[in-house]
BAFI-3210 file (N, C-alpha, C; in Angstrom, 3 decimals, decimal comma, padded with zeros to 6 digits):
// residues 236
n [1|2|3|4|5|6|7|8|9|10|11|12|13|14|15|16|17|18|19|20|21|22|23|24|25|26|27|28|29|30|31|32|33|34|35|36|37|38|39|40|41|42|43|44|45|46|47|48|49|50|51|52|53|54|55|56|57|58|59|60|61|62|63|64|65|66|67|68|69|70|71|72|73|74|75|76|77|78|79|80|81|82|83|84|85|86|87|88|89|90|91|92|93|94|95|96|97|98|99|100|101|102|103|104|105|106|107|108|109|110|111|112|113|114|115|116|117|118|119|120|121|122|123|124|125|126|127|128|129|130|131|132|133|134|135|136|137|138|139|140|141|142|143|144|145|146|147|148|149|150|151|152|153|154|155|156|157|158|159|160|161|162|163|164|165|166|167|168|169|170|171|172|173|174|175|176|177|178|179|180|181|182|183|184|185|186|187|188|189|190|191|192|193|194|195|196|197|198|199|200|201|202|203|204|205|206|207|208|209|210|211|212|213|214|215|216|217|218|219|220|221|222|223|224|225|226|227|228|229|230|231|232|233|234|235|236]
n.u [-006,409|-005,063|-005,948|-003,675|-001,952|-001,147|-003,414|-004,058|-002,795|-004,398|-004,775|-005,956|-007,465|-007,736|-009,645|-009,516|-009,432|-011,316|-012,414|-014,658|-016,399|-019,565|-020,356|-020,076|-018,888|-018,057|-019,971|-019,598|-018,058|-015,691|-013,168|-011,134|-009,996|-012,277|-011,836|-010,382|-012,161|-013,704|-015,413|-016,866|-014,464|-012,467|-010,543|-012,447|-010,982|-009,486|-010,948|-011,841|-010,005|-009,155|-011,197|-011,268|-008,742|-009,438|-011,640|-009,690|-007,884|-004,211|-002,479|-001,975|-003,413|-003,742|-005,186|-004,588|-004,971|-001,840|-001,248|-001,863|-000,792|000,813|-000,399|-002,479|-001,009|000,153|-002,466|-003,106|-000,975|000,450|-001,220|-001,078|-000,155|001,203|001,510|000,778|001,092|-000,337|-000,800|-004,192|-006,457|-007,781|-010,347|-012,226|-012,004|-009,806|-007,830|-008,192|-006,995|-004,478|-004,095|-003,887|-001,413|000,692|001,045|002,678|003,472|001,411|-001,419|-003,334|-005,974|-007,652|-009,163|-011,346|-012,034|-014,093|-012,857|-015,269|-017,093|-017,272|-018,004|-018,205|-019,037|-016,891|-017,474|-018,504|-016,564|-014,835|-017,005|-016,782|-014,309|-014,181|-015,557|-014,055|-011,950|-013,333|-013,969|-014,781|-013,889|-015,338|-016,962|-019,592|-020,629|-024,581|-027,369|-031,323|-033,236|-035,519|-037,208|-039,368|-039,498|-038,656|-038,782|-037,647|-038,821|-038,651|-041,311|-043,021|-042,955|-042,139|-043,391|-040,521|-040,241|-038,913|-037,715|-036,667|-034,172|-030,464|-028,882|-025,418|-022,458|-019,324|-016,413|-014,924|-014,768|-012,220|-010,385|-006,913|-005,979|-007,991|-008,852|-006,683|-006,233|-008,327|-008,246|-006,075|-007,146|-009,173|-009,954|-008,164|-009,841|-012,424|-014,875|-016,185|-018,852|-017,898|-016,018|-016,708|-018,198|-016,334|-014,836|-017,052|-017,762|-015,262|-016,361|-016,396|-018,271|-020,249|-020,205|-022,771|-022,976|-023,926|-024,358|-024,303|-026,556|-025,215|-023,017|-023,291|-022,558|-020,922|-021,810|-023,675|-024,132|-025,947|-025,565|-023,491|-024,201|-025,755|-024,454|-022,536|-024,625|-025,175|-022,412|-022,304|-024,327|-023,406|-024,149|-022,528]
n.v [097,780|100,109|102,256|102,078|100,001|096,733|094,286|091,160|088,029|085,573|082,379|079,261|076,442|074,000|071,093|068,558|065,917|064,293|061,163|061,285|059,338|059,056|061,156|059,693|058,953|060,281|061,624|063,756|066,152|064,715|062,074|060,869|062,214|063,955|067,027|067,061|067,216|068,913|071,845|073,650|073,675|073,743|072,560|072,060|072,390|074,367|076,500|076,757|077,151|080,448|081,817|082,115|083,229|085,466|086,584|087,108|085,719|084,907|082,747|079,111|076,011|072,853|069,957|066,481|063,690|061,895|060,783|062,350|064,784|066,357|066,797|068,474|070,353|071,247|072,256|074,513|076,704|079,544|080,775|083,755|083,426|081,638|078,091|075,090|072,063|069,151|065,417|064,029|062,551|059,704|060,377|063,093|064,890|063,900|064,662|067,796|068,158|067,075|069,308|071,318|070,937|071,136|074,231|077,465|078,329|079,980|080,888|084,217|084,060|081,175|079,975|077,352|075,284|073,447|071,823|071,196|072,637|075,287|077,121|079,261|082,655|085,634|087,191|086,404|085,136|087,200|088,037|086,010|086,310|088,922|088,725|086,871|088,584|090,638|089,617|087,198|083,817|081,419|080,956|080,821|080,233|080,585|079,623|079,728|077,303|076,438|073,711|072,058|070,250|066,982|064,943|061,892|059,188|056,165|055,393|055,898|059,689|063,217|066,865|069,684|072,789|074,689|077,481|078,084|076,726|076,611|075,533|075,093|075,896|076,498|078,551|078,181|080,061|080,800|082,178|081,294|080,328|079,496|077,040|075,040|074,694|073,139|071,475|070,083|068,975|067,039|063,790|061,238|059,058|060,575|062,032|064,438|066,270|068,832|071,574|073,706|072,785|071,093|072,957|074,146|071,788|072,379|074,434|077,164|079,669|079,556|081,782|083,186|084,091|085,395|083,783|081,883|080,683|079,678|078,552|076,058|071,872|070,126|066,798|064,995|063,674|065,607|068,009|068,420|069,365|071,598|073,448|073,492|074,753|077,642|078,614|078,754|080,506|083,034|083,555|082,475]
n.w [056,334|054,021|051,227|049,768|050,145|049,065|048,177|049,940|049,059|046,958|046,995|044,854|045,341|042,880|042,439|040,384|040,153|039,183|037,503|035,638|034,456|034,634|032,359|030,426|027,046|024,196|023,101|025,258|025,240|024,523|025,335|028,607|031,434|033,191|033,853|031,515|029,549|026,898|025,985|023,903|022,564|024,412|027,257|030,357|033,266|032,271|031,504|034,047|035,386|034,171|034,723|037,272|037,859|036,779|038,590|040,464|041,517|042,496|042,642|042,129|042,868|041,391|041,788|040,296|038,621|038,549|036,309|034,031|034,527|032,759|030,558|031,610|032,333|029,731|028,627|030,456|029,621|029,104|031,246|033,402|036,101|038,759|038,986|040,358|040,874|041,962|044,014|043,320|045,833|047,197|048,094|047,787|049,867|050,926|048,239|049,025|050,761|050,168|048,454|050,256|051,086|049,962|049,965|050,421|053,011|054,963|053,281|053,215|052,230|051,194|048,223|047,214|044,834|042,614|039,506|037,797|037,640|035,365|034,199|036,045|037,066|037,265|038,432|040,886|041,974|043,026|045,032|046,844|047,599|048,201|050,655|052,605|053,074|054,234|056,575|057,457|058,064|056,392|053,960|051,512|048,277|047,456|045,886|045,263|045,595|042,947|042,446|043,806|046,724|048,378|051,106|051,597|052,989|055,609|055,300|052,751|052,072|052,753|052,126|051,647|052,810|051,187|051,371|052,997|052,263|050,458|047,462|047,278|046,076|044,487|043,785|047,242|049,894|052,258|055,140|055,476|057,622|058,975|057,409|056,861|059,870|060,113|058,556|059,333|062,132|060,959|061,571|059,551|058,123|057,695|056,000|054,132|051,629|051,170|051,705|053,370|055,294|056,561|058,103|059,506|061,376|063,073|064,436|063,308|061,807|059,170|056,222|053,715|050,120|047,349|044,832|041,543|038,708|036,763|037,559|037,619|038,602|036,248|035,307|034,432|030,768|030,387|031,431|030,237|027,638|027,864|029,193|027,109|025,457|026,754|026,518|023,735|022,878|023,722|026,644|028,982]
ca.u [-005,661|-005,272|-005,916|-001,885|-001,477|-001,150|-004,149|-003,523|-002,738|-005,268|-004,513|-006,999|-007,046|-008,667|-009,971|-009,274|-008,829|-012,374|-012,496|-015,699|-016,946|-020,966|-020,135|-019,908|-017,469|-017,538|-020,716|-019,421|-016,741|-014,425|-012,694|-010,173|-010,779|-013,666|-010,768|-009,582|-013,071|-013,780|-016,323|-016,198|-013,051|-011,346|-010,965|-013,069|-009,911|-008,995|-012,354|-012,515|-008,837|-009,212|-012,016|-010,804|-007,902|-010,541|-012,129|-008,869|-007,102|-003,402|-001,907|-003,357|-002,780|-004,298|-004,871|-004,964|-004,506|-000,552|-001,022|-002,519|-000,233|001,655|-001,218|-003,158|-000,046|000,139|-003,709|-002,853|000,090|-000,495|-001,897|-000,619|-000,377|002,322|000,060|001,979|000,249|-000,128|-001,508|-005,216|-006,236|-009,168|-011,927|-012,183|-011,529|-007,813|-007,313|-008,238|-005,862|-003,082|-003,648|-002,902|-000,038|001,978|001,141|004,181|003,351|-000,207|-002,273|-004,449|-007,127|-007,774|-010,113|-011,530|-013,158|-014,066|-012,919|-016,085|-018,059|-016,390|-018,653|-018,659|-018,646|-015,757|-018,094|-018,695|-015,085|-015,148|-017,866|-016,189|-012,793|-014,209|-016,056|-012,870|-011,195|-014,106|-013,454|-015,660|-013,607|-015,462|-017,537|-019,689|-021,738|-025,147|-028,418|-032,201|-033,618|-036,671|-037,885|-040,201|-038,081|-039,383|-037,635|-037,719|-038,791|-039,266|-042,969|-043,227|-042,092|-042,865|-042,527|-040,034|-040,456|-037,629|-037,847|-034,824|-032,660|-030,056|-028,130|-023,954|-021,498|-018,070|-015,407|-015,622|-013,838|-011,509|-009,480|-006,306|-005,433|-008,785|-009,251|-005,186|-006,271|-009,435|-008,135|-005,119|-007,822|-010,103|-009,511|-007,976|-011,155|-013,944|-015,387|-017,300|-019,032|-017,481|-015,020|-016,995|-018,228|-014,930|-014,261|-017,770|-017,267|-014,827|-016,744|-016,410|-019,452|-020,462|-021,493|-023,366|-022,669|-025,258|-023,629|-025,315|-026,921|-023,771|-021,651|-023,287|-021,750|-020,854|-022,009|-023,967|-023,645|-027,161|-025,355|-022,337|-024,708|-026,615|-023,042|-022,290|-025,297|-024,955|-021,395|-022,670|-025,084|-022,812|-024,583|-021,886]
ca.v [097,354|101,326|101,914|102,246|098,390|095,434|093,123|089,821|087,073|084,816|080,709|078,650|075,175|073,219|069,807|067,894|064,635|063,201|060,502|061,415|057,876|059,708|061,640|058,838|059,312|061,314|062,693|064,856|066,723|063,757|061,076|061,024|062,752|065,415|068,534|067,563|067,286|070,545|072,639|074,395|073,278|074,570|071,645|071,774|072,959|075,825|077,586|077,186|078,627|081,209|082,457|082,302|084,358|087,073|087,049|087,465|084,552|084,819|081,217|077,976|074,486|072,021|068,570|066,375|062,096|061,918|060,371|063,199|065,827|067,033|067,314|069,522|071,701|072,001|073,056|075,700|077,180|081,017|081,670|084,723|082,995|080,481|077,411|074,070|070,612|067,670|064,087|063,764|061,304|058,573|060,874|064,866|065,512|063,551|065,502|068,999|067,831|066,937|070,606|072,286|069,987|071,826|075,365|077,476|078,981|080,075|082,315|084,990|083,529|080,288|078,905|075,636|075,100|072,104|072,252|070,482|074,242|075,342|078,228|079,999|084,236|085,891|088,482|085,406|084,783|088,037|088,244|085,481|086,820|090,086|088,362|086,759|090,057|091,565|089,058|085,980|082,935|080,690|081,988|079,976|081,283|079,584|079,952|079,113|076,252|076,289|072,973|071,384|069,042|066,105|063,900|060,410|058,567|054,927|055,112|057,507|061,266|064,310|067,952|070,482|074,055|075,205|078,996|078,355|075,986|076,814|074,954|075,012|075,853|076,673|078,186|078,556|080,373|080,515|082,358|080,127|079,730|078,614|076,158|074,557|074,022|072,475|069,669|069,201|068,571|066,420|062,726|060,841|058,692|061,221|062,641|065,833|067,003|070,207|071,854|074,446|071,919|070,609|074,251|074,079|070,935|072,755|076,107|078,180|080,060|079,761|082,993|082,893|085,113|085,558|081,995|081,994|079,295|079,389|078,049|074,768|071,652|069,143|065,776|064,274|064,174|067,028|069,403|069,314|069,593|072,876|074,312|074,123|076,044|078,836|079,259|079,164|081,831|083,876|083,971|082,378]
ca.w [054,857|053,248|049,797|049,170|050,586|048,384|048,268|050,219|048,133|047,078|046,531|044,547|045,115|042,163|042,269|038,838|039,979|038,391|036,099|034,327|034,142|034,458|031,707|029,195|025,963|022,931|023,499|026,510|025,292|024,265|026,644|029,459|033,019|033,590|033,332|030,114|028,649|026,150|026,164|022,935|022,458|025,606|028,859|031,402|033,852|031,628|031,719|035,466|036,280|033,695|035,878|038,692|037,606|036,060|039,639|041,713|042,196|042,395|042,267|041,602|042,981|040,285|042,000|039,756|038,812|038,034|034,788|033,073|034,857|031,562|029,689|031,989|032,518|028,521|028,846|031,017|029,064|028,951|032,350|034,130|037,953|039,254|039,169|041,407|040,779|043,506|042,977|044,002|046,793|047,175|048,013|047,463|051,460|050,573|047,241|049,225|052,222|049,444|047,883|051,168|051,869|048,985|049,962|050,872|054,367|055,450|052,314|053,993|051,396|050,311|047,677|046,830|043,702|041,313|038,296|036,982|037,311|034,328|033,897|037,199|036,747|038,122|039,633|042,173|042,694|043,729|046,151|047,565|047,866|049,443|051,913|053,223|052,881|054,986|058,020|057,446|057,793|055,768|052,836|050,199|047,440|047,282|045,153|046,076|044,786|042,033|042,199|045,209|047,572|049,385|051,881|051,285|054,662|055,469|054,798|052,133|051,726|052,726|051,627|052,601|053,097|050,427|051,515|053,805|051,520|049,785|047,047|047,477|044,726|044,536|044,971|048,361|050,253|053,775|055,603|054,787|058,695|059,387|056,566|057,275|061,500|060,251|057,929|060,434|063,147|060,631|061,177|058,410|057,029|057,597|054,398|053,966|050,684|050,896|052,728|054,357|056,293|057,480|059,030|060,778|062,056|064,085|064,832|062,272|061,049|057,614|055,581|052,275|049,338|045,922|043,708|040,088|038,245|035,555|038,331|037,585|038,482|035,131|035,812|033,592|029,479|029,790|031,907|029,322|026,573|028,307|029,492|025,546|024,827|026,955|025,711|021,885|022,558|024,360|027,546|029,853]
c.u [-005,869|-005,558|-004,441|-001,445|-002,132|-002,211|-003,277|-003,776|-003,866|-004,475|-005,954|-006,665|-008,005|-008,578|-010,366|-009,171|-009,966|-012,329|-014,213|-016,551|-019,200|-021,126|-020,108|-018,742|-017,530|-018,616|-020,980|-018,201|-015,017|-014,479|-011,281|-010,697|-011,423|-012,491|-010,305|-011,266|-013,233|-015,183|-016,233|-015,081|-011,658|-011,906|-011,461|-012,142|-009,770|-010,082|-012,357|-010,993|-008,999|-009,922|-012,367|-009,727|-008,601|-011,180|-010,790|-008,187|-005,780|-002,041|-002,927|-002,727|-003,968|-004,130|-005,231|-003,989|-003,016|-000,544|-000,897|-001,699|000,297|000,559|-002,120|-001,857|000,185|-001,214|-003,926|-001,421|-000,704|-000,637|-000,912|-000,564|000,586|001,103|001,577|000,383|000,694|-001,028|-002,863|-005,031|-007,522|-010,512|-011,198|-011,678|-009,594|-007,450|-007,133|-006,767|-004,405|-002,627|-002,883|-001,851|001,079|001,760|002,155|003,236|001,611|-000,905|-003,314|-005,951|-007,347|-009,183|-010,080|-012,292|-013,434|-013,911|-014,054|-017,324|-017,032|-016,452|-018,948|-018,325|-017,610|-016,061|-018,448|-017,464|-014,982|-015,661|-016,983|-015,389|-012,993|-014,798|-015,244|-012,407|-011,881|-014,224|-014,291|-014,735|-014,076|-016,622|-018,134|-020,661|-023,132|-025,967|-029,639|-032,952|-034,908|-037,894|-038,750|-039,488|-039,160|-038,376|-038,240|-037,503|-038,981|-040,291|-043,446|-042,219|-043,023|-042,310|-041,724|-040,175|-039,016|-037,401|-036,483|-033,770|-031,950|-029,020|-026,340|-023,082|-020,126|-017,743|-016,074|-014,620|-013,288|-010,306|-008,430|-005,687|-006,669|-008,900|-008,025|-005,702|-007,495|-009,397|-006,951|-006,083|-009,322|-009,442|-009,094|-009,039|-012,176|-013,635|-016,713|-017,472|-018,095|-016,782|-015,318|-017,787|-017,128|-014,665|-015,614|-017,783|-016,331|-015,204|-016,666|-018,003|-019,259|-020,901|-021,654|-023,314|-023,872|-024,437|-024,517|-025,252|-026,024|-023,136|-022,154|-022,086|-021,916|-020,899|-022,106|-023,917|-024,782|-026,485|-024,194|-023,191|-025,365|-025,520|-022,713|-023,006|-025,128|-023,463|-021,613|-023,424|-024,686|-023,717|-023,896|-020,473]
c.v [098,798|101,076|102,242|100,879|097,658|094,560|091,777|089,140|086,346|083,515|080,338|077,541|074,380|071,845|069,356|066,605|063,421|062,663|060,780|060,745|058,613|060,592|060,985|059,697|060,240|062,409|063,887|065,553|065,486|062,471|061,619|061,482|063,821|066,663|068,623|067,484|068,528|070,147|074,211|074,611|073,320|073,555|072,220|072,911|074,468|076,634|078,176|078,094|080,236|082,760|082,980|083,381|085,701|087,450|087,937|087,142|084,996|083,657|080,311|077,003|073,877|070,627|067,397|064,296|062,656|061,747|061,465|065,108|066,678|067,506|068,513|070,761|072,093|073,041|074,343|076,806|078,705|081,759|082,475|084,591|081,753|079,281|075,827|073,119|069,325|066,764|064,108|062,301|060,143|059,360|062,252|065,569|065,148|064,583|066,895|068,984|067,992|068,256|071,664|071,987|070,761|073,558|075,549|078,866|079,171|081,258|082,843|084,553|082,507|079,869|077,679|075,501|073,522|072,633|071,776|071,627|075,155|077,069|079,383|081,423|084,588|086,764|087,440|084,980|085,880|088,391|087,222|085,736|088,040|089,493|087,842|087,669|090,800|091,048|087,726|084,608|081,512|081,312|080,745|080,377|079,910|080,464|079,745|078,133|076,649|075,193|072,453|070,031|068,478|065,099|062,847|059,802|057,148|054,260|056,041|058,705|062,158|065,638|068,829|071,645|074,436|076,587|079,069|077,114|076,429|075,324|075,764|074,797|076,169|077,723|078,702|078,961|080,869|081,394|081,103|079,366|078,619|077,329|074,965|073,590|073,129|071,171|069,473|068,630|067,457|064,768|062,328|060,023|059,273|061,633|063,663|065,712|068,200|070,870|073,442|073,753|071,235|071,868|074,314|073,314|070,995|074,332|077,225|078,480|080,638|081,363|082,739|084,172|084,519|084,405|082,665|080,393|078,979|078,387|076,517|073,632|070,451|067,857|064,588|064,963|065,450|068,294|069,893|070,028|071,516|073,954|074,705|074,935|077,472|079,674|079,700|080,318|083,192|084,265|083,449|082,698]
c.w [054,852|052,054|049,066|049,563|049,277|048,966|049,144|048,908|048,023|045,883|046,050|044,538|044,126|041,985|041,222|039,255|039,504|037,182|035,363|033,902|033,884|033,163|030,216|028,245|025,261|022,784|024,320|026,318|025,059|025,279|027,140|030,530|032,592|033,104|032,386|029,234|027,860|026,384|025,382|022,830|023,370|026,972|029,553|032,798|033,451|031,842|033,235|035,920|035,286|034,036|036,949|038,677|037,342|037,530|041,028|042,401|041,945|042,127|042,785|042,332|042,411|041,267|041,358|039,571|038,023|036,630|033,673|033,413|032,886|030,738|029,746|031,994|031,010|028,537|029,440|031,012|029,067|029,955|033,147|035,715|037,880|039,428|039,646|040,985|041,382|043,189|044,209|044,753|046,570|047,192|047,622|048,611|051,087|049,403|047,945|050,226|051,486|048,736|049,087|051,394|051,020|048,798|050,817|051,957|054,459|054,476|053,491|053,134|050,576|049,638|047,365|045,660|043,106|040,301|037,014|037,218|036,572|034,063|035,020|037,139|037,893|039,095|040,764|042,707|043,185|045,134|047,078|048,566|048,990|050,816|053,028|053,642|054,573|056,506|057,847|057,203|056,964|054,868|051,724|049,053|047,343|046,095|045,616|045,118|044,143|042,075|043,603|045,217|048,506|050,061|051,658|052,828|054,392|055,279|053,921|052,009|052,076|052,279|052,706|052,276|051,967|050,262|052,192|053,706|050,631|048,683|047,285|046,323|045,559|043,690|046,292|049,154|052,200|054,146|056,093|056,834|059,388|058,833|056,757|058,485|061,120|059,450|058,615|061,829|062,386|060,563|059,909|057,655|057,158|056,180|054,260|052,594|050,175|051,872|053,922|055,206|057,463|058,217|060,391|061,690|063,424|064,358|064,129|061,634|059,526|057,401|054,197|051,444|048,181|045,106|042,357|039,486|036,765|035,875|038,249|037,316|037,015|035,461|035,201|031,728|028,969|030,323|030,949|028,460|026,750|028,920|027,820|025,016|025,218|026,524|024,413|022,076|023,482|026,138|028,655|029,617]
res [m|t|e|h|d|t|p|e|p|v|v|a|i|v|v|a|a|g|s|g|v|r|l|g|n|s|s|a|g|g|h|g|p|k|a|l|r|k|l|s|g|v|p|l|l|r|h|s|i|d|r|l|v|a|g|g|v|d|r|v|v|v|v|s|r|p|e|f|r|e|q|m|r|a|t|l|a|g|i|d|v|p|i|t|f|t|d|g|g|a|t|r|t|d|s|v|r|n|g|l|r|v|l|e|g|v|p|p|v|i|l|v|h|d|a|a|r|p|l|v|p|a|e|v|v|s|r|v|i|a|a|v|r|g|g|s|s|t|v|i|p|v|i|s|l|i|d|s|v|r|a|v|e|p|h|g|s|r|v|v|d|r|s|g|l|r|a|v|q|t|p|q|g|f|d|g|a|t|l|i|e|a|y|d|h|l|p|a|d|t|l|f|t|d|d|a|s|v|c|e|a|q|g|s|e|v|a|l|v|e|g|s|v|l|s|m|k|i|t|r|p|h|d|f|l|f|a|e|a|l|l|q|a|g|l|a]
***
């Protein structure tokens, strides 16, 4: 690509079909599905997509529960990129597969992001996109572990050297053809916790880029309260 060429488009699949059961009720952003819980008055889904767009995403596919579709559509009003909705599946893997099915053609760059990571910095998004455009077919943002780690075994436990371990985040980035082909070859009942693992199972090499502690996943009430404090303090 020359300096006069238009950058290849970037499509993000945002997984937003979670129920939010572990968040509890009103103490964690209100009621309803996790993606519509509010952080500083703004739903998690809106936070996530605003940051993806700021980082360079051109089109978004939201994978959600159909009964909340109109609420989510209203939540995303005013975002200046095309947004498509499709139904979530029984598992995260099924949900991503559903998102891939509604894509138009094969986008050169596909990101997959959890709506439950609403504070992902735009620079992390840009870093993942740049790595894919630079030739890496599968890219994940990671951070170092700071806690000591132990592996639980049948008869006790053992310490694990954390220096070679990394915590994996989203958005994960892919050459579009690589991700689509990997899901095409994935047996229907196979489960993975992330999409890079799907591509890795088909032989793709995974490239790592620097993530951010701000890309925390909102899972339990204390995660929500911590994220709220970061926003209120202007740190995220």
